[in-house]
C-alpha positions, -999 to 999 in steps of 0.1 A, spaced: 0 -1 1 14 35 -9 19 65 17 -9 88 9 -8 124 23 -42 129 44 -50 164 32 -29 197 28 -37 208 65 -13 189 85 22 176 81 15 135 90 7 112 59 -14 83 58 5 54 66 0 20 56 -20 -7 73 -6 -47 68 -18 -82 73 15 -92 84 2 -126 100 14 -148 78 48 -134 74 51 -139 110 81 -166 127 53 -181 153 14 -184 146 -3 -155 167 -38 -160 181 -56 -144 155 -48 -118 125 -20 -95 130 -19 -64 113 8 -37 112 3 2 115 33 16 101 40 46 117 79 47 103 63 58 72 61 94 82 86 118 66 103 121 99 101 86 108 78 85 137 42 85 148 45 119 168 43 139 136 8 133 142 6 150 172 32 176 171 19 187 139 -13 189 142 -3 209 175 19 232 159 0 234 128 -35 247 148 -17 268 172 1 283 142 -36 291 126 -50 305 155 -19 331 160 -23 339 120 -63 351 125 -48 370 156 -29 386 132 5 375 147 31 375 122 63 367 142 60 331 158 89 305 170 86 274 179 107 257 208 114 224 215 132 200 242 139 167 225 171 151 216 147 123 193 113 120 176 90 150 193 122 173 182 125 162 147 87 163 142 82 198 151 116 213 136 100 193 103 65 207 108 81 244 111 101 244 82 66 231 59 46 262 81 79 280 68 84 296 110 115 296 129 123 268 153 146 264 184 154 228 193 171 221 227 191 189 231 214 173 254 252 174 248 252 135 245 226 138 214 238 117 184 252 133 155 227 121 131 200 134 145 220 171 152 227 170 114 188 161 105 174 187 129 195 212 110 183 201 79 151 206 85 166 243 92 163 243 133 187 262 155 201 233 182 210 247 218 231 216 234 233 224 268 236 199 295 237 163 302 196 157 306 166 162 283 157 185 319 188 207 317 188 215 280 152 221 285 159 247 311 183 262 292 154 264 263 130 281 282 153 304 294 162 314 260 127 316 250 114 336 281 144 365 272 131 370 233 111 399 227 78 405 236 66 409 198 80 371 191 49 346 197 64 313 215 49 283 209 64 256 233 61 220 222 58 192 252 60 160 236 27 143 252 11 165 277 -8 185 253 -45 183 243 -37 188 211 -8 166 207 -34 141 217 -58 153 193 -33 147 163 -29 113 170 -66 105 169 -58 102 133 -44 69 136 -74 53 145 -94 68 120 -73 55 99 -72 19 108 -110 18 109 -111 26 71 -84 7 65 -97 -24 79 -117 -49 60 -140 -55 88 -137 -30 119 -156 -50 140 -134 -76 141 -110 -54 154 -104 -63 192 -69 -56 201 -44 -27 201 -8 -28 210 16 -2 215 45 10 234 41 37 261 62 63 279 43 97 286 13 86 276 7 111 246 3 83 222 -23 57 242 -44 94 250 -45 94 216 -55 62 211 -84 62 234 -95 92 225 -101 80 186 -115 44 200 -142 62 224 -149 86 194 -160 61 170 -169 42 200 -148 7 193 -144 -17 219 -112 -25 210 -90 -32 244 -53 -21 246 -19 -37 258 6 -11 268 41 -23 268 69 -5 293 105 -11 295 113 -26 334 143 0 331 113 28 324 83 19 348 65 53 352 33 37 339 36 9 363 47 32 394 20 57 391 -6 28 386 8 17 421 1 52 435 -30 58 420 -15 100 414 9 117 395 47 117 406 83 122 391 104 95 390 139 99 398 157 73 378 147 64 345 173 52 323 159 29 296 181 19 263 144 25 248 151 67 252 115 76 236 99 58 264 119 74 293 98 100 308 100 110 345 63 117 346 30 105 332 -2 121 318 -29 127 342 -52 114 311 -35 83 309 -41 72 345 -76 90 345 -83 64 314 -65 32 325 -88 35 360 -116 40 336 -126 4 320 -158 9 313 -158 11 267 -126 -10 265 -96 -24 288 -64 -16 290 -35 -41 301 0 -28 307 32 -54 303 66 -45 318 92 -61 293 133 -61 300 155 -38 278 167 -63 261 135 -78 252 126 -47 233 165 -51 218 149 -84 206 119 -74 192 142 -44 170 163 -69 156 133 -91 148 112 -69 132 147 -60 111 151 -98 107 119 -102 92 103 -71 74 140 -50 70 132 -22 85 150 -5 112 131 11 144 139 21 175 138 0 207 106 19 217 94 5 191 107 -29 196 86 -28 228 57 -30 213 64 -56 184 83 -78 203 49 -93 211 47 -106 179 80 -122 180 99 -129 212 69 -119 236 43 -133 216 27 -150 251 17 -117 260 -8 -115 231 -27 -152 244 -23 -137 283 -42 -101 278 -67 -109 242 -95 -136 245 -95 -135 203 -111 -155 177 -86 -170 148 -104 -144 125 -104 -112 151 -76 -87 145 -53 -73 165 -34 -40 152 2 -35 163 13 2 162 44 1 146 57 37 159 90 40 141 116 67 152 148 79 140 173 75 167 186 41 157 207 44 125 229 7 105 254 16 136 230 13 164 216 -22 148 245 -40 141 255 -30 179 218 -46 192 224 -76 168 257 -79 188 242 -80 215 212 -101 207 236 -129 192 256 -129 226 225 -133 248 202 -162 258 177 -154 229 
């Protein structure tokens, strides 16, 4: 299926939904479809939410007569790339704050999109503090748009477009019984839930997070939002220090569909990434490896959480990611080969 531009309004594109049931190494409990978000122009699903937020906000400001608009975002990964790409399409300035350890190819891609890159500190929090200080020091004639990677309703609204596409692409939406995605701060989960509820789809969701970034699991235990001090996962896109309050609310409300949460080790996310490359010849991030692992090395999680028949459908969100290159892939493959697969 070819990739199509959804419309001329937003930066994201319509991605393919592919039946991969017969291409998997193990027999799944039902039909498996991949929603291939690596097809987005900058490689990740985040373009849906970030692009929607920026486009919508810029249109609002321009209607108010504002002409000097500048986007600010802190991200050494997919959120930053999405902000830079969207800003370039809209013809506005963009500044991205990143830690000093950010990978060279990400810096180069951000600059290719025309973004000013501020490298500062040893963590995303330090980089964000530096970014916001610069943002607040600007002349008041400049309208600033700060892009949080997941805690924003417009971002969630952008992610609902994935559900709209899936419902239109499936041969029989009534058979759509399960949805699997990785989870970090909860932005994608919020958008998927909003989309499912809007369409009254009784589709259960399975969330996968790394043991090394247990933000969702620890939040559920406390039933309140808190800051997790030590979040160190190879799946850096999932290593969030807090969970969106909306995500906690959705999880606690199981009235229309159920949400299941499973935690797996970082090594399992890497195995998922390596297997995805082995069987589909596509490079994705460990964060994406967490979700696709459920049809490879973590297949029992599907049997455990979904009560489905052979002709039912589970969709895996292959969220993509641009932070893993061929050199990283080789290191991951070496790591897996040395482990007990």
